[in-house]
N, C-alpha and C positions, 0 to 999 in steps of 0.2 A: 296590299299587305297579305291577303289570302294566298296569292301566288307565291310569295316569298316563303311562307310557312309550309305550303305544300312542296315547294322545291327543296327546302331544308329536310323535311321528313323523308322525301323520296331519295335524297342524297345519302342520308344516314342508312336507309334501308338497303340501298345498293352497296354501300360501303360495308355494311354488316354481312351481307351475303358473300361478298368477295373475300372477306377476311376469314369467315368461318369455314369455308370450303377446304382450304389447304389443311386446316387443323383437323377436320374430320378425316381427310385422306391420310394424314399422318397417323392418326389414332388407328384407323383400319390397317395401315401398313404395319404398325407395331403389333397389332393383334395377330395378323398373319405370320409375322416373324416369330412371335411367341408360340403360336400353334405349330409352326415348322420345327422349332427347337424342341418342343415337347414330344413330337412324333419321333424325331431323330434320337433323342435321349432314350425313349422307350425302346426303340429298335436296337440301340447299343446295349441296353440292359438285356434284351432278349438274346442277342448274340454272344453275350459275355461268357457263359460257360464254355461254349465252343472255342472262343478265342483264347480263353485262359488255358484250356487243355492243349491247344495247338502250340501256343507260345511256350508253355512249360515243357512240352515234348522236345521242341527244337532248341530252345534257349532256357535251360533249367534255372539259371540264376537271375533271369530278367523278370521285372515286374512292369506294370503299366497302370494308368489311371483312365477311367472312362471319360473324365472331364477333358482329357488331353487326346481324345480319339476323334477321328473324322470319318464320316461315311463319304467315300469318294464317288461311288457309282451304285445305282440301283437300276438293274436292267431286267425287263420282262423277257423270259426265255422263249415263250411260245406266243403266237399271235392271238388276238382277240382279247376282249375285256373280261372273260370269265375264267381265264387261266391264271393260276396262282403259283407259278414257278418263276423264281427270280434268281439272278446272280447279283450278289452284293459284294462290293469291294470296300474294305475298311482299313484305314491307316491307324496303327497304334504306336505312339511314341513310347519306347521302352527305356528302362533304366535299371541299374543294379544298385540297390541300397537307396535309402531315402534322400541322402544329401550328396549323391554323386551326380556327375553330368550325365546327360542322356546317352544311351547306347546307340540310338538311331531308330528310325521308323521300321516297323514290320507291317507289311501289307498282306492282309489275308483276304482271299476270295472265297466266299461262301456260296453254296447252292442251297437256296431256301425253298422247300416244298411244303405242302400242307401236312405231310406226315413225318418230315425229318429235315434236319439241317446238316449239311456236309461241308467240311473244309476241303476245297478242291485245289487250292494253291496257297503257299505261304512264301513270301519273299522278304528278305531283310538283311 
């Protein structure tokens, strides 16, 4: 009888560990995804004034929304971990008027340094 009770308790313990592990991994994955989204949203907000100026200069009638923008690439320009010069490529889906179909994507390449942000290319 004692062996049966120990076997049942041991079985439930092992079952509990195997079931809880994927849930923990899923929660950690969600946390990392949320952290990733917050970082990208903050970066889009940081680049927004430069994007708005560049898009309005090339396409004066177009608008865009940050929620419909994607960071395509972030590339460190110089070697080493202490260098903070980046090339950032962002896609903005543009439109003219609130209820009109999209005009198409505009891809802007930014050069981001500690003292300035420069638009180096705009395609669309």
